[in-house]
KOLMAR-866290 format. One line per field, with one value per residue: residue in three letters; chain; z, x, y of N, C-alpha, C in turn. Coordinates in nm, 4 decimals. Layout:
residu: (ALA_...)
chaine: (A_...)
n.z: (Z_...)
n.x: (X_...)
n.y: (Y_...)
ca.z: (Z_...)
ca.x: (X_...)
ca.y: (Y_...)
c.z: (Z_...)
c.x: (X_...)
c.y: (Y_...)
END
This chain:
residu: (MET_THR_ASP_SER_ILE_LEU_TYR_ALA_ARG_ASP_GLY_ALA_LEU_ALA_ARG_LEU_THR_LEU_ASN_ARG_PRO_GLY_SER_LEU_ASN_ALA_MET_GLY_PHE_GLU_MET_GLY_ALA_ARG_TRP_ARG_ASP_LEU_ALA_ARG_GLU_ILE_THR_ALA_ASP_PRO_THR_VAL_GLY_ALA_VAL_ILE_LEU_ASP_ALA_ALA_GLY_PRO_ALA_PHE_CYS_ALA_GLY_GLY_ASP_VAL_VAL_GLU_MET_ALA_THR_SER_GLY_ALA_ALA_GLY_ALA_ASP_VAL_THR_ALA_ALA_ALA_HIS_THR_ILE_HIS_GLU_GLY_ILE_ARG_VAL_PHE_VAL_GLU_SER_ASP_LYS_PRO_VAL_VAL_ALA_ILE_VAL_GLN_GLY_ALA_VAL_ALA_GLY_GLY_GLY_LEU_GLY_LEU_MET_LEU_ALA_ALA_ASP_TYR_ILE_VAL_ALA_GLY_ASP_ARG_ALA_ARG_PHE_VAL_SER_LYS_TYR_ALA_ASN_ILE_GLY_LEU_THR_PRO_ASP_LEU_SER_VAL_SER_THR_LEU_LEU_PRO_ALA_ALA_ILE_GLY_GLN_THR_ARG_ALA_LEU_ARG_MET_LEU_LEU_ASP_ASP_LEU_THR_ILE_ASP_ALA_ALA_MET_ALA_LEU_GLU_TRP_GLY_LEU_VAL_THR_GLU_LEU_ALA_GLU_ASP_PRO_ALA_ALA_ARG_GLY_GLU_GLU_ILE_ALA_LYS_PHE_TRP_LEU_ASN_GLY_ALA_THR_ALA_ALA_PHE_GLY_GLN_ALA_LYS_ARG_LEU_VAL_ARG_ALA_GLY_SER_ARG_ARG_SER_PHE_ALA_ASP_ASN_LEU_ASP_ASP_GLU_ALA_ARG_THR_ILE_GLY_ALA_ALA_PHE_ASP_THR_PRO_ASP_ALA_ARG_ALA_ARG_VAL_ALA_ALA_PHE_ALA_ALA_ALA_SER_ALA_ARG_ALA_ALA_ALA_ARG_THR_ASP_ALA_PRO_LYS_GLU_THR_PRO)
chaine: (A_A_A_A_A_A_A_A_A_A_A_A_A_A_A_A_A_A_A_A_A_A_A_A_A_A_A_A_A_A_A_A_A_A_A_A_A_A_A_A_A_A_A_A_A_A_A_A_A_A_A_A_A_A_A_A_A_A_A_A_A_A_A_A_A_A_A_A_A_A_A_A_A_A_A_A_A_A_A_A_A_A_A_A_A_A_A_A_A_A_A_A_A_A_A_A_A_A_A_A_A_A_A_A_A_A_A_A_A_A_A_A_A_A_A_A_A_A_A_A_A_A_A_A_A_A_A_A_A_A_A_A_A_A_A_A_A_A_A_A_A_A_A_A_A_A_A_A_A_A_A_A_A_A_A_A_A_A_A_A_A_A_A_A_A_A_A_A_A_A_A_A_A_A_A_A_A_A_A_A_A_A_A_A_A_A_A_A_A_A_A_A_A_A_A_A_A_A_A_A_A_A_A_A_A_A_A_A_A_A_A_A_A_A_A_A_A_A_A_A_A_A_A_A_A_A_A_A_A_A_A_A_A_A_A_A_A_A_A_A_A_A_A_A_A_A_A_A_A_A_A_A_A_A_A_A_A_A_A_A_A_A_A_A_A)
n.z: (11.7813_11.8049_11.6367_11.7303_11.8875_11.8943_12.0286_12.1099_12.1541_12.2439_12.4161_12.7217_12.6588_12.6506_12.3956_12.2551_12.0645_11.9682_11.7410_11.5722_11.2603_11.0734_11.2136_11.3650_11.6188_11.8085_12.0865_12.1033_12.2222_12.2613_12.1827_12.4139_12.6365_12.5247_12.6135_12.8607_12.9461_12.8369_12.9511_13.2425_13.1815_13.1051_13.2898_13.5217_13.4863_13.5518_13.3408_13.2214_13.1376_13.0449_12.9107_12.5705_12.4413_12.1623_11.8573_11.5555_11.2486_11.1636_11.4207_11.7706_11.9393_11.8983_12.1532_12.2990_12.0743_11.9916_11.7539_11.7189_11.9629_11.9643_11.7079_11.7915_11.9640_12.2312_12.5621_12.8485_13.0759_12.9886_12.7900_13.1036_13.1705_12.9825_13.0222_13.2959_13.2282_13.0245_13.2343_13.4408_13.3280_13.2619_13.5403_13.5947_13.4889_13.5609_13.7983_13.8456_13.8370_13.6585_13.3667_13.1581_12.8491_12.6316_12.2569_12.0952_11.8209_11.5987_11.6710_12.0044_12.1737_12.3572_12.5801_12.5040_12.6099_12.8880_12.8109_12.7116_12.9433_13.1001_13.0481_13.1477_13.0437_12.8119_12.4808_12.2408_11.8949_11.6746_11.5760_11.6995_11.8267_12.1143_12.2644_12.4085_12.4083_12.4858_12.6491_12.4025_12.2656_12.4307_12.6664_12.9405_13.1399_13.0868_13.1196_13.3098_13.2917_13.4257_13.6563_13.6003_13.3802_13.5453_13.7346_13.6137_13.4841_13.6346_13.7868_13.6999_13.4511_13.3189_13.3766_13.1681_12.9023_12.9223_12.9757_12.7538_12.4270_12.3528_12.1604_12.2074_12.1126_12.0135_12.1234_12.3074_12.5211_12.6149_12.7164_12.9450_13.0621_12.9767_12.7859_12.8165_12.6135_12.3407_12.0034_11.6934_11.5689_11.7527_11.7845_11.7539_11.9612_12.1995_12.1936_12.2678_12.5528_12.6457_12.6243_12.7762_13.0440_13.0342_12.9879_13.2393_13.5356_13.6177_13.8009_13.9329_13.8247_13.7878_13.9986_14.0959_13.9213_14.0130_14.2820_14.2836_14.1631_14.3399_14.5170_14.5291_14.5978_14.8714_15.2255_15.3625_15.5549_15.5203_15.2522_15.3249_15.5019_15.2308_15.0938_15.2535_15.3116_15.0303_14.9508_15.1150_15.0469_14.7798_14.8097_14.9366_14.6916_14.4180_14.1803_14.2587_14.4932_14.3850_14.2087_14.4017_14.5306_14.2803_14.2795_14.5534_14.5560_14.2697_14.4053_14.6301_14.4911_14.3606_14.5694_14.6916_14.4985_14.4637_14.7748_14.7327_14.7800_14.6326_14.3713_14.3964_14.2416)
n.x: (26.2542_26.3780_26.3746_26.5164_26.3756_26.0718_25.7449_25.3987_25.0938_24.7685_24.5076_24.4964_24.7441_25.0241_25.3097_25.6560_25.8863_26.1585_26.3750_26.5915_26.6542_26.8598_27.0579_27.0707_26.8923_27.0880_27.1815_27.2456_27.4598_27.2635_26.9910_26.9832_26.9657_26.7005_26.5542_26.5738_26.4301_26.2155_26.1305_26.0933_25.8736_25.6678_25.6320_25.5698_25.3139_24.9573_24.7687_24.8698_24.8311_24.9202_25.2077_25.3797_25.6653_25.8491_26.0258_26.1432_26.2205_26.4562_26.5539_26.5589_26.7324_27.0691_27.2388_27.4558_27.6106_27.8331_27.9746_27.9746_28.0421_28.3199_28.4091_28.3494_28.4851_28.4753_28.5622_28.6370_28.4882_28.2819_28.1301_28.0912_27.8729_27.6955_27.5830_27.4971_27.3055_27.1034_27.0293_26.9167_26.6707_26.5685_26.5763_26.3479_26.1408_26.1278_26.1010_25.8442_25.4952_25.3711_25.2752_25.4840_25.4660_25.6852_25.8044_25.9486_26.1568_26.4217_26.7472_26.8590_27.0829_27.3915_27.3803_27.0784_26.9800_26.9191_26.7682_26.5469_26.4754_26.3740_26.1130_25.8230_25.6588_25.7293_25.7317_25.8171_25.9091_25.9226_26.2316_26.3700_26.6662_26.9405_27.2209_27.4952_27.7671_27.9259_28.2189_28.3479_28.4093_28.5525_28.4200_28.2156_27.9248_27.5980_27.3323_27.2001_27.2194_27.3619_27.2589_26.9714_26.9740_27.0490_26.8319_26.6353_26.6827_26.8618_27.2073_27.3836_27.3184_27.3640_27.5788_27.7254_27.5852_27.7474_27.9937_28.0621_28.0612_27.7895_27.5127_27.1717_26.8260_26.5435_26.3429_26.4838_26.4880_26.2848_26.2505_26.4500_26.3270_26.4090_26.2235_25.8391_25.6614_25.6363_25.5460_25.3922_25.3387_25.4637_25.3778_25.0995_25.0077_25.1527_24.9969_24.7762_24.8064_24.8557_24.6203_24.5009_24.5461_24.4689_24.1677_24.0861_24.1440_24.3291_24.4575_24.5612_24.7408_24.9213_25.0108_25.0833_25.2823_25.5287_25.5239_25.6595_25.8502_25.9786_26.0152_26.2416_26.4813_26.4298_26.4059_26.2451_26.0451_25.9656_25.8820_25.6475_25.5139_25.4830_25.3155_25.0689_25.0346_24.9347_24.7231_24.5337_24.5357_24.4229_24.1769_24.0099_23.9777_23.7048_23.6785_23.8155_23.6301_23.3737_23.4494_23.5225_23.2652_23.0997_23.2190_23.1990_22.9398_22.8766_22.9931_22.8446_22.5716_22.6956_22.7634_22.4642_22.3444_22.4899_22.4175_22.1460_21.8695_21.8485_21.6118_21.4468_21.3779)
n.y: (12.9523_12.5963_12.2976_12.0694_11.9062_11.8566_12.0096_11.9062_11.9217_11.7599_11.7840_11.6711_11.5404_11.5649_11.5295_11.4874_11.4823_11.3767_11.5338_11.5161_11.3161_11.2911_11.2801_11.0187_11.1462_11.1934_11.3944_11.6675_11.9655_12.2099_12.0692_11.8995_12.0944_12.2451_12.0325_12.0147_12.2359_12.1770_11.9509_12.0543_12.2526_12.1034_11.9450_12.0887_12.2002_12.1649_12.0891_11.9048_11.5302_11.2984_11.1850_11.1448_11.0487_10.9833_10.9792_11.0917_10.9349_10.6866_10.5632_10.5647_10.6993_10.7744_10.8660_11.0824_11.3388_11.2559_11.3782_11.5975_11.6457_11.6216_11.8218_12.0907_12.2279_12.1755_12.1288_11.8747_12.0062_12.1370_11.9512_11.8080_11.9750_11.9977_11.7450_11.7452_11.9219_11.8042_11.5533_11.6732_11.7121_11.4693_11.3657_11.5027_11.3985_11.1473_11.2339_11.3230_11.3665_11.2722_11.0794_10.8525_10.7301_10.5726_10.5539_10.3253_10.2717_10.1140_10.1695_10.1751_10.3645_10.3918_10.7021_10.6874_10.5322_10.5779_10.7879_10.6627_10.5494_10.6842_10.7436_10.5722_10.3324_10.1328_10.1016_9.8941_9.8349_9.5354_9.4889_9.7014_9.7909_9.7698_9.9176_9.9682_10.0609_10.3202_10.2658_10.1617_10.4062_10.5235_10.6549_10.7223_10.6036_10.8110_11.0218_10.9448_10.6376_10.4448_10.4439_10.3842_10.1939_9.9706_9.9501_9.8519_9.6166_9.4695_9.4528_9.2750_9.1917_9.4681_9.5407_9.3532_9.4766_9.6881_9.6225_9.4537_9.4192_9.4178_9.3751_9.3857_9.2219_9.3421_9.1215_8.9843_9.2584_9.2530_9.0266_9.0542_9.2716_9.5265_9.6906_9.7388_9.5902_9.4799_9.5905_9.5176_9.7643_10.0236_10.3231_10.2932_10.1441_10.2887_10.5273_10.4401_10.3556_10.5631_10.7169_10.5302_10.5759_10.9043_10.8198_10.6955_10.7374_10.9215_11.1056_10.8929_10.7039_10.9057_10.9386_10.6734_10.5686_10.7836_10.6934_10.4640_10.5173_10.7071_10.5013_10.3643_10.5136_10.5791_10.5309_10.2597_10.3299_10.6503_10.5820_10.4414_10.6692_10.8307_10.6840_10.6331_10.9483_10.9825_10.8606_10.8853_11.1847_11.1131_11.0212_11.2164_11.4010_11.4603_11.3005_11.0605_11.0077_10.9394_10.7532_10.4973_10.5013_10.4159_10.1472_10.0236_10.0256_9.8535_9.6407_9.6016_9.5119_9.2311_9.0936_9.0690_8.9361_8.7304_8.6158_8.5681_8.3846_8.0063_7.9705_7.6221_7.3408)
ca.z: (11.8182_11.7596_11.6295_11.7183_11.9611_11.8705_12.1429_12.0427_12.2551_12.2317_12.5256_12.8463_12.6420_12.5614_12.3205_12.2331_11.9750_11.8886_11.5979_11.4480_11.2329_11.0625_11.3201_11.4773_11.7198_11.8927_12.1836_12.1068_12.3518_12.2313_12.1832_12.5621_12.6929_12.5469_12.6481_13.0045_12.9547_12.7579_13.0735_13.3349_13.1084_13.1126_13.4290_13.5850_13.4069_13.5785_13.2446_13.1288_13.2316_13.0477_12.7675_12.5050_12.3861_12.0698_11.7865_11.4214_11.1271_11.2038_11.5278_11.8722_11.9995_11.9413_12.2930_12.2971_12.0352_11.9715_11.6755_11.7727_12.0697_11.8613_11.6547_11.8034_12.0576_12.3540_12.6814_12.9213_13.1659_12.8512_12.8338_13.2306_13.2041_12.8752_13.0908_13.3837_13.2039_13.0316_13.3358_13.5163_13.2239_13.2862_13.6870_13.6443_13.4185_13.6613_13.9953_13.8248_13.8464_13.4502_13.3187_13.0455_12.7541_12.5291_12.1523_12.0643_11.7336_11.5539_11.7396_12.0891_12.2163_12.4989_12.6733_12.4223_12.7088_12.9787_12.7629_12.6980_13.0262_13.1853_13.0619_13.2853_13.0289_12.6675_12.3834_12.1053_11.7433_11.7038_11.5068_11.8327_11.9281_12.2287_12.3131_12.5225_12.3272_12.5811_12.6042_12.2741_12.2507_12.5971_12.7379_13.0416_13.1391_13.1237_13.0755_13.4137_13.2341_13.5624_13.7647_13.5300_13.3631_13.6401_13.8123_13.5067_13.3963_13.6937_13.8186_13.6398_13.2864_13.3100_13.3511_13.0317_12.8256_12.9706_12.9381_12.6744_12.3131_12.3447_12.1255_12.2218_11.9781_12.0883_12.1947_12.4521_12.5932_12.7035_12.8368_13.0560_13.1374_12.9562_12.7175_12.9212_12.5683_12.1762_11.9224_11.5618_11.5455_11.8955_11.7819_11.8025_12.0882_12.2962_12.1712_12.3276_12.6781_12.6871_12.6021_12.8789_13.1266_13.0223_13.0101_13.3474_13.6912_13.5344_13.8624_14.0125_13.7617_13.7618_14.1287_14.1380_13.9168_14.1378_14.4313_14.2940_14.0873_14.4686_14.6731_14.5066_14.7127_15.0007_15.3226_15.3672_15.6620_15.3935_15.1641_15.4085_15.5171_15.1258_15.0457_15.3456_15.2755_14.8797_14.9158_15.1401_14.9358_14.6445_14.8620_14.8804_14.5442_14.3537_14.1151_14.3448_14.5565_14.2465_14.1332_14.5569_14.5473_14.2505_14.3051_14.6828_14.4813_14.2251_14.4688_14.6946_14.3947_14.2873_14.7020_14.6848_14.3616_14.5610_14.8504_14.7060_14.7850_14.4977_14.3802_14.4262_14.0864)
ca.x: (26.2234_26.4337_26.3220_26.5324_26.2869_25.8808_25.6391_25.2928_24.9724_24.6133_24.4235_24.5767_24.8400_25.1726_25.3904_25.7967_25.8946_26.3004_26.3802_26.7506_26.6622_26.9659_27.2004_26.9694_26.8749_27.1633_27.1469_27.3385_27.4371_27.1356_26.9252_26.9732_26.8810_26.5422_26.5261_26.5404_26.3381_26.0683_26.1008_26.0145_25.7081_25.5331_25.5883_25.4967_25.1781_24.8741_24.6651_24.9308_24.7785_25.0096_25.3350_25.4277_25.8085_25.8778_26.1321_26.1261_26.3468_26.4568_26.6596_26.5238_26.8146_27.1991_27.2702_27.4815_27.6391_27.9913_28.0002_27.9773_28.1714_28.4716_28.4088_28.3119_28.6184_28.4059_28.6411_28.5285_28.4241_28.1446_28.0781_27.9759_27.7743_27.5961_27.5305_27.4295_27.1366_27.0147_27.0417_26.8077_26.5368_26.5372_26.5579_26.2637_26.0383_26.1144_26.0267_25.7475_25.3736_25.3410_25.3254_25.5102_25.4852_25.7882_25.7585_26.0406_26.2313_26.5555_26.8380_26.8885_27.2626_27.4494_27.2534_26.9578_26.8966_26.8888_26.6434_26.4299_26.4668_26.3288_25.9608_25.7607_25.6372_25.8114_25.6747_25.9185_25.9261_26.0471_26.3355_26.4294_26.7978_26.9832_27.3569_27.5971_27.8950_28.0356_28.3589_28.4006_28.4711_28.6688_28.4062_28.1649_27.7477_27.5799_27.2155_27.1131_27.2379_27.4314_27.1572_26.7852_26.9802_27.0223_26.7229_26.5418_26.7598_26.9851_27.3268_27.4883_27.2859_27.3684_27.7330_27.7340_27.5840_27.8207_28.1425_28.0929_27.9912_27.6719_27.3857_27.0324_26.7765_26.3823_26.2893_26.5774_26.5358_26.1363_26.2935_26.5114_26.2767_26.4078_26.1408_25.7359_25.6015_25.6587_25.4033_25.3591_25.2409_25.4562_25.3156_24.9641_24.9934_25.2017_24.9156_24.6593_24.8217_24.8207_24.4944_24.3856_24.5537_24.3961_24.0795_24.0635_24.2177_24.4572_24.5704_24.6203_24.7834_25.0085_25.0793_25.1458_25.3952_25.5494_25.5814_25.7190_25.9803_26.0534_26.0521_26.3628_26.5507_26.4253_26.4125_26.0953_25.9448_25.9497_25.7932_25.5131_25.4521_25.4251_25.1572_24.9170_24.9552_24.8908_24.6000_24.4225_24.4515_24.3467_24.0294_23.9556_23.9259_23.5921_23.7142_23.7643_23.5140_23.2925_23.4757_23.5147_23.1101_23.0845_23.3041_23.0870_22.7470_22.8774_23.0205_22.7326_22.5021_22.7287_22.7135_22.3607_22.2999_22.5309_22.3405_22.0015_21.8001_21.8481_21.4909_21.4343_21.3432)
ca.y: (12.8410_12.5255_12.1983_11.9352_11.8797_11.8804_11.9877_11.9017_11.8969_11.7390_11.8285_11.6454_11.4532_11.5974_11.4676_11.5050_11.4126_11.3868_11.5224_11.5154_11.1770_11.2684_11.2149_10.9278_11.1735_11.1953_11.4553_11.7697_12.0626_12.2708_11.9998_11.8912_12.2518_12.2406_11.8568_12.0234_12.3423_12.1145_11.8525_12.1379_12.3248_11.9986_11.8552_12.1614_12.1920_12.1013_12.0206_11.7654_11.4148_11.2004_11.2308_11.0237_11.0200_10.9245_11.0000_11.0884_10.8716_10.4801_10.5670_10.6303_10.7985_10.7040_10.8821_11.2126_11.4090_11.2522_11.4132_11.7822_11.6889_11.6152_11.9193_12.2091_12.2719_12.1209_12.0521_11.7990_12.1086_12.1611_11.8253_11.7996_12.0996_11.9312_11.6536_11.7791_12.0039_11.6682_11.4891_11.7470_11.6954_11.3308_11.4063_11.6224_11.3668_11.0668_11.2796_11.4291_11.2799_11.2708_10.9042_10.8495_10.6001_10.5793_10.4950_10.2495_10.1900_10.1158_10.2104_10.2737_10.3733_10.4979_10.7597_10.7042_10.4388_10.6856_10.8741_10.5619_10.4780_10.8356_10.6764_10.4509_10.2403_10.1121_10.0174_9.8553_9.7489_9.4071_9.5829_9.7749_9.7234_9.7880_9.9351_10.0576_10.1529_10.3907_10.2307_10.1871_10.5293_10.5841_10.7533_10.6368_10.6384_10.9216_11.0558_10.7888_10.5101_10.4040_10.3947_10.3621_10.0838_9.8492_9.9345_9.7841_9.4801_9.4348_9.5051_9.1835_9.2486_9.5734_9.5437_9.3281_9.5557_9.7999_9.6051_9.3786_9.4860_9.3370_9.4823_9.2974_9.2692_9.3806_8.9505_9.0073_9.3612_9.2401_8.9502_9.1255_9.3941_9.6949_9.7004_9.6707_9.5235_9.4792_9.5564_9.5341_9.8974_10.0756_10.4523_10.2594_10.0411_10.3536_10.6095_10.3663_10.3380_10.7175_10.7569_10.4865_10.7028_11.0091_10.8390_10.6459_10.8223_10.9954_11.1609_10.8367_10.6746_10.9581_10.9554_10.6030_10.6194_10.8769_10.6185_10.3415_10.5960_10.7499_10.4756_10.3294_10.6019_10.6058_10.4378_10.2121_10.3699_10.7042_10.5290_10.4038_10.7609_10.9147_10.6196_10.7402_11.0787_11.0186_10.7817_11.0009_11.2601_11.1030_10.9769_11.3434_11.4229_11.4095_11.1366_10.9289_11.0096_10.8853_10.5883_10.4461_10.4740_10.3134_10.0201_10.0162_9.9972_9.7242_9.5233_9.5371_9.4592_9.1439_9.0397_9.0412_8.8582_8.5838_8.5778_8.5490_8.2193_7.9519_7.8403_7.5340_7.2771)
c.z: (11.7517_11.7233_11.6508_11.8413_11.9619_12.0117_12.0754_12.1680_12.2169_12.3576_12.6653_12.8127_12.5307_12.4600_12.2628_12.1452_11.9444_11.8036_11.5008_11.3846_11.1626_11.1226_11.4050_11.5615_11.8274_11.9739_12.2014_12.2044_12.3264_12.2144_12.3056_12.6428_12.6435_12.5477_12.8259_13.0237_12.9439_12.9081_13.2300_13.2859_13.1414_13.2427_13.5455_13.5657_13.4071_13.4691_13.1853_13.2121_13.1720_12.9128_12.7457_12.4534_12.2955_11.9886_11.5500_11.3420_11.1690_11.3088_11.6285_11.9208_11.9634_12.0553_12.2396_12.1328_11.9547_11.8552_11.6612_11.9043_12.0409_11.7874_11.6672_11.9206_12.2014_12.4136_12.7839_13.0404_13.0882_12.8426_13.0100_13.2184_13.1393_12.9847_13.2136_13.3447_13.1281_13.1478_13.4727_13.4221_13.2509_13.4528_13.7055_13.5963_13.5482_13.7963_13.9712_13.8265_13.7519_13.4520_13.1860_12.9922_12.6474_12.4034_12.0957_11.9044_11.6869_11.6703_11.8567_12.1556_12.2779_12.5541_12.5739_12.5232_12.8158_12.9219_12.7624_12.8625_13.1728_13.1676_13.1525_13.2177_12.8583_12.5648_12.2818_11.9815_11.7403_11.6292_11.5947_11.8522_12.0118_12.2823_12.3792_12.4318_12.3738_12.6011_12.4778_12.2153_12.3187_12.6576_12.8591_13.0697_13.1556_13.1391_13.2004_13.3795_13.3805_13.6774_13.7200_13.4759_13.4583_13.7315_13.7277_13.4501_13.5199_13.6934_13.6774_13.4472_13.2618_13.3018_13.2198_12.8995_12.8093_12.9935_12.8182_12.5340_12.2095_12.2826_12.1444_12.1780_12.1328_12.1976_12.3662_12.5583_12.6703_12.7734_12.9675_13.1199_13.0939_12.9046_12.8354_12.7810_12.4202_12.1143_11.7731_11.5106_11.7008_11.8810_11.8091_11.9141_12.2240_12.3200_12.3136_12.4612_12.7010_12.6866_12.7567_12.9569_13.1528_13.0821_13.1508_13.4538_13.6599_13.6720_13.9536_13.9603_13.7661_13.8972_14.1932_14.0728_13.9877_14.2339_14.3763_14.2469_14.2507_14.5346_14.6538_14.5957_14.8142_15.1022_15.3638_15.4424_15.5693_15.3232_15.2091_15.4274_15.3530_15.0655_15.1592_15.2832_15.1332_14.8792_14.9982_15.0908_14.8401_14.6518_14.8648_14.8227_14.4916_14.2514_14.1811_14.4533_14.4780_14.2327_14.2755_14.5564_14.4337_14.2627_14.4566_14.6399_14.3937_14.3161_14.5717_14.6021_14.3589_14.4669_14.6691_14.6217_14.4172_14.6462_14.8600_14.7047_14.6305_14.4890_14.3135_14.2677_14.1608)
c.x: (26.2904_26.3664_26.3688_26.4731_26.1278_25.8018_25.5052_25.2081_24.8343_24.5624_24.5060_24.6969_24.9304_25.2599_25.5427_25.8518_26.0674_26.3349_26.4584_26.7208_26.8106_27.1227_27.1635_26.9318_26.9742_27.1685_27.2536_27.3646_27.2864_26.9965_26.8652_26.9087_26.7368_26.4750_26.4803_26.4428_26.2176_26.0302_26.0245_25.9202_25.6560_25.5471_25.5428_25.3407_25.0580_24.7858_24.7838_24.8849_24.8782_25.1215_25.3296_25.5714_25.8770_26.0095_26.1132_26.2491_26.3161_26.4929_26.5715_26.6053_26.9540_27.2944_27.3100_27.5951_27.7718_28.0406_28.0625_28.0297_28.3016_28.4817_28.3959_28.4181_28.5873_28.5456_28.5535_28.4515_28.2644_28.0772_27.9887_27.8644_27.6349_27.4856_27.4498_27.2843_27.0194_27.0114_26.8788_26.6457_26.4326_26.4909_26.3997_26.0767_25.9916_26.0734_25.8984_25.5883_25.2356_25.3420_25.4012_25.5508_25.6433_25.8026_25.8819_26.1347_26.3864_26.6661_26.8545_27.0162_27.3045_27.3385_27.1348_26.8573_26.8372_26.8126_26.5421_26.3808_26.3874_26.1633_25.9075_25.6911_25.6706_25.7643_25.7682_25.8743_25.9978_26.1466_26.3982_26.5807_26.8560_27.1489_27.4422_27.6744_28.0009_28.1989_28.4292_28.4495_28.5607_28.5800_28.3073_28.0329_27.7587_27.4382_27.1310_27.1419_27.2256_27.3108_27.0049_26.8066_26.9805_26.9166_26.6389_26.5542_26.8501_27.1345_27.4094_27.4465_27.3581_27.4940_27.8023_27.7282_27.7145_28.0118_28.1874_28.0397_27.8951_27.5642_27.2340_26.8978_26.6074_26.3202_26.3515_26.5605_26.3948_26.1932_26.3592_26.4780_26.3677_26.3470_25.9958_25.6984_25.6415_25.5331_25.4469_25.3753_25.2572_25.3979_25.1481_24.9161_25.0677_25.0778_24.7788_24.6641_24.8342_24.7057_24.4026_24.4539_24.4822_24.2139_23.9911_24.1116_24.2904_24.5587_24.6363_24.6972_24.9579_25.0810_25.1596_25.2970_25.5259_25.6226_25.6683_25.8102_26.0437_26.1132_26.1840_26.5098_26.5394_26.4109_26.2381_26.0340_25.8814_25.8640_25.6594_25.3920_25.3622_25.3435_25.0649_24.9244_24.9346_24.7515_24.5159_24.3605_24.3790_24.1655_23.9235_23.9268_23.7859_23.5729_23.7240_23.7012_23.4299_23.3564_23.4495_23.3845_23.0346_23.1045_23.2590_22.9588_22.7746_22.9012_22.8930_22.5870_22.5742_22.7379_22.5784_22.2826_22.3764_22.4702_22.1684_21.9766_21.8051_21.7494_21.5052_21.3992_21.1872)
c.y: (12.6951_12.4361_12.0846_11.8679_11.8996_11.8597_11.9996_11.8912_11.8650_11.6824_11.8240_11.6077_11.5464_11.5394_11.4928_11.4163_11.4689_11.4089_11.5938_11.3606_11.1636_11.2665_11.1381_11.0097_11.1750_11.3545_11.5837_11.8552_12.1792_12.2020_11.9755_12.0075_12.2468_12.0977_11.8774_12.1381_12.2576_12.0492_11.9570_12.2234_12.1956_11.9249_11.9669_12.2284_12.1092_12.0341_11.9435_11.6222_11.2962_11.2581_11.0856_11.1050_10.9675_10.9917_10.9979_10.9941_10.7052_10.4887_10.6453_10.7245_10.7133_10.7832_11.0243_11.2232_11.3561_11.3506_11.5977_11.7966_11.7347_11.7232_12.0519_12.2572_12.2507_12.0774_11.9703_11.8667_12.1147_12.0714_11.7818_11.9071_12.0626_11.8679_11.6807_11.8531_11.8905_11.5843_11.5710_11.7378_11.5223_11.2941_11.4223_11.4819_11.2291_11.1077_11.3149_11.3044_11.2641_11.1613_10.9470_10.7266_10.6600_10.4953_10.4353_10.2236_10.2189_10.1076_10.2795_10.2531_10.4212_10.5721_10.7681_10.6238_10.4694_10.7711_10.7920_10.5444_10.5565_10.7833_10.5885_10.3335_10.2553_10.0727_10.0126_9.7864_9.6428_9.4047_9.6596_9.6665_9.7904_9.8197_9.9674_10.1336_10.2255_10.3969_10.2231_10.3131_10.6390_10.6606_10.6473_10.6467_10.7472_10.8842_10.9259_10.6684_10.3796_10.3221_10.3975_10.2051_9.9682_9.8077_9.8349_9.7029_9.4195_9.4457_9.3726_9.2036_9.3636_9.6352_9.4597_9.4040_9.6759_9.7849_9.5141_9.4360_9.4303_9.4262_9.3254_9.3197_9.3014_9.2171_8.9965_9.1017_9.2955_9.0886_8.9664_9.1946_9.5371_9.7529_9.6522_9.5627_9.5701_9.5046_9.6029_9.7003_9.9278_10.2172_10.3896_10.2914_10.2220_10.4764_10.5528_10.3338_10.4914_10.7531_10.6872_10.5369_10.8251_11.0012_10.7668_10.7648_10.8308_11.0317_11.0313_10.7271_10.7400_10.9349_10.7599_10.5591_10.7236_10.8333_10.5098_10.4085_10.6363_10.6394_10.3554_10.4138_10.6416_10.5326_10.3773_10.3192_10.5387_10.7027_10.5135_10.5407_10.8489_10.8133_10.6529_10.8186_11.0876_10.9457_10.8599_11.1500_11.2112_11.0654_11.0948_11.3841_11.3849_11.2609_11.0534_10.8724_10.8516_10.7566_10.4629_10.3904_10.3880_10.1445_9.9475_9.9101_9.8777_9.6023_9.4309_9.4409_9.3053_9.0500_8.9528_8.9165_8.6604_8.5221_8.5379_8.3910_8.1541_7.9064_7.6790_7.4209_7.2119)
END
C-alpha cells in the first residue's frame, strides 16, 4: 500500500491526506491512481457520511508532478492517461452524495486548484496562496480547472488567473468565492464542519450537495424532477419523519403561544 495519500476513518468520517510534502503534494502517476481508487471506495461506501480532504506539510498541492513528467520518459499519451485517471476521482467526488470539506494551507497551484474545488466547502488559512502557472511551463489546464474554477469565481476571473501571472492571497480568494471561509485554525474549523454534517441530517446534507453540483450540467426541467424525487425519498426516511414531526410540533407550540390571549393589567 502506498502512502502518497493517507486514508483514515473515524466512524462515518473519512479523511484523505495528500502526503508528499517534500514535493508540495504534487500529484504524480501513482498518486493519481490512488486518488481515483480512494474516490471510488469512499463514494461507494454507505457508511461514509462526510469527507475531509487535507494535506501534509506547508502546501496543499502544487498540482501535477511536472518533475516526474519530465524525468520519467513519459509521452503526451501517458500524461493524457494520467489526467483521465485523476479526473475520474474528481468527477466521482463531485457527483457523489458525500459532502467534502477541504482544509487548505500554503500554496495551491495548477491542478491543485481543481483538486481543492472537488470539495464542496473550503476552509483556508490566512497564509494560503492560489496561482495557475500552467502557461508559464507551456501546459494547459487539467484536473477540472477549466470547469470548476470558472464555476467558482466566474469566467472573467478564471481567465485572469489562467492568462496572467497572478497569485491571489487568502483574502482575495474569499472575496472572489474561491474558498468558503478563512480560519485561524483551518484544521479545527474543517473538522467542526464535517462533524456538523455528521451530527445533523447527514443524508440530507449529502443530497443537497449532489443536487447543487448536478444542477450546473443539466436542464432546468431535469433539475426540478430530481429535486421532486429526492425530497420525496427523503421524506420517507425515519430520520426525516422524526425531524419533520419535531419541527411541526415546535411550530405548533410557538403558534399557540402567539395566539394565547394576553392578560390585561
